[in-house]
C-alpha positions as CSV (number, residue, x, y, z in Angstrom):
1,M,106.2,103.7,116.6
2,E,104.3,102.5,119.6
3,K,104.5,99.0,120.9
4,N,102.2,98.2,123.9
5,R,101.6,95.2,126.1
6,Y,98.9,94.6,128.7
7,K,100.1,94.2,132.4
8,H,103.7,93.2,131.7
9,P,106.3,95.4,133.4
10,S,109.7,93.7,133.8
11,S,113.4,94.2,134.6
12,P,115.1,96.8,132.4
13,R,117.2,94.3,130.5
14,D,114.2,92.0,129.7
15,F,112.0,95.0,128.8
16,I,114.5,96.5,126.4
17,F,116.2,93.5,124.9
18,N,113.1,91.3,124.5
19,D,110.6,94.0,123.4
20,M,111.8,97.6,123.1
21,I,114.6,96.4,120.8
22,H,112.0,96.0,118.0
23,V,111.0,99.6,118.4
24,V,114.6,100.8,118.3
25,D,115.4,98.5,115.3
26,S,112.4,99.8,113.4
27,L,113.3,103.4,114.0
28,N,117.1,102.9,113.4
29,I,116.6,102.7,109.7
30,L,119.6,104.9,109.0
31,G,121.8,102.7,111.3
32,D,123.7,105.6,112.7
33,T,121.8,106.5,115.9
34,S,124.1,107.9,118.5
35,P,123.1,107.5,122.2
36,D,124.3,111.1,122.7
37,S,121.4,112.3,120.6
38,I,118.6,110.2,122.2
39,H,116.1,111.8,124.6
40,V,114.8,109.1,127.0
41,N,111.9,109.3,129.4
42,Y,110.8,106.2,131.4
43,L,108.6,105.0,134.2
44,S,109.7,102.3,136.7
45,N,108.5,101.1,140.1
46,M,110.6,99.0,142.4
47,G,113.0,98.0,139.6
48,M,110.2,97.0,137.2
49,L,110.2,99.0,134.0
50,S,106.7,99.8,132.6
51,K,107.2,102.5,129.9
52,V,110.0,104.0,127.8
53,N,109.8,106.9,125.3
54,I,112.7,107.7,123.0
55,S,113.3,110.3,120.4
56,W,116.2,111.7,118.3
57,E,117.0,113.6,115.2
58,S,119.3,112.4,112.4
59,R,119.8,113.7,108.8
60,Y,116.8,116.0,108.9
61,C,114.5,113.3,110.2
62,L,112.8,113.1,113.6
63,F,112.3,109.6,115.2
64,S,110.2,108.8,118.2
65,G,109.0,105.5,119.7
66,S,107.6,104.1,122.9
67,M,107.1,100.9,124.6
68,N,104.4,100.7,127.3
69,R,103.9,97.4,129.2
70,E,101.1,98.7,131.3
71,Y,98.7,99.5,128.4
72,G,95.1,98.5,128.2
73,K,95.7,96.1,125.3
74,T,98.6,94.5,123.4
75,I,98.8,96.6,120.3
76,E,101.4,98.0,117.9
77,T,101.1,101.2,115.8
78,L,103.4,102.8,113.3
79,E,103.2,106.3,111.7
80,F,105.6,107.5,109.1
81,S,105.6,110.9,107.5
82,T,107.3,112.6,104.7
83,A,106.5,116.1,103.4
84,N,102.7,116.2,103.1
85,K,102.3,112.4,103.1
86,T,101.6,110.2,106.1
87,Y,101.3,106.5,106.5
88,Q,99.5,105.0,109.6
89,F,99.4,101.3,110.5
90,S,97.4,100.0,113.4
91,D,98.3,96.3,112.6
92,F,100.4,94.3,110.2
93,F,97.6,94.0,107.6
94,N,95.9,97.4,107.3
95,G,96.9,101.0,107.0
96,V,96.0,104.4,105.7
97,V,97.9,106.8,103.6
98,H,97.0,110.5,103.9
99,E,98.0,112.8,101.0
100,N,96.4,115.9,99.3
101,E,93.8,116.2,102.0
102,S,92.4,112.7,101.3
103,S,93.0,109.2,102.8
104,S,93.1,105.8,101.2
105,M,93.3,102.3,102.7
106,L,96.3,100.0,102.4
107,N,95.5,96.4,102.9
108,L,97.2,93.0,102.6
109,P,94.9,90.3,101.2
110,E,92.8,88.4,103.6
111,W,94.4,85.3,105.1
112,S,97.9,86.8,104.5
113,D,100.6,84.9,106.3
114,I,101.7,86.7,109.5
115,L,105.3,85.8,108.9
116,Y,105.1,87.5,105.5
117,A,103.3,90.5,107.0
118,K,106.0,90.9,109.7
119,G,108.9,90.6,107.1
120,F,110.3,87.3,108.4
121,Y,110.4,85.7,104.9
122,A,112.5,88.6,103.7
123,M,114.8,88.4,106.7
124,I,115.3,84.6,106.3
125,E,116.0,85.0,102.5
126,E,118.7,87.6,103.4
127,W,120.1,85.3,106.0
128,I,120.3,82.4,103.6
129,R,121.8,84.6,100.9
130,S,124.5,85.7,103.4
131,I,125.3,82.1,104.3
132,K,125.6,81.2,100.6
133,V,128.0,84.1,99.8
134,G,129.8,83.7,103.1
135,K,129.4,87.3,104.4
136,V,126.9,89.7,105.8
137,D,126.3,93.1,104.1
138,S,128.3,95.6,106.1
139,K,125.4,98.1,106.2
140,I,123.1,95.5,107.7
141,K,125.7,94.3,110.2
142,N,126.6,97.8,111.3
143,R,122.9,98.8,111.6
144,D,122.2,95.7,113.7
145,L,125.2,96.3,116.0
146,N,124.2,100.0,116.3
147,T,120.7,98.9,117.4
148,H,122.2,96.6,120.1
149,Y,124.6,99.4,121.2
150,V,121.6,101.8,121.6
151,C,119.7,99.2,123.6
152,E,122.6,98.6,125.9
153,Y,122.7,102.4,126.4
154,L,119.0,102.4,127.3
155,V,119.4,99.6,129.8
156,K,122.2,101.6,131.6
157,K,120.2,104.8,131.4
158,V,117.0,103.4,133.0
159,E,119.0,101.4,135.7
160,K,120.5,104.6,137.1
């Protein structure tokens, strides 16, 4: 996953907890990412962070993501691969699936709601369900806590 911004370097904590956290959270689908397993590369100048690349392996899966705040355009891309099948998304509405040496388009209908496309409705529905039953699913809570733990690790790593 790549998340890019135009001309927007910032302090490590702002960079990671206001932007990079979405990359980490998207990649942390298994919810068990250990900071010990993360490879981190970054670029900073005079305390301003401009780029972070992360990667790790977990349960026979490879994960990699980057956040670049000195990119030529604000853009997000996602690529997901399984054995001989790859999904590529260049925005929230359109994608391509590659399989059996051919490609086909994946599209949300025109005029789709951006909150729907980004998954906010599903998140809000889960939040309301949690309030009604009086508890949060432990897998979701542990995954969210793990994402924040990883982000705190990244802040400390890039501030060295």
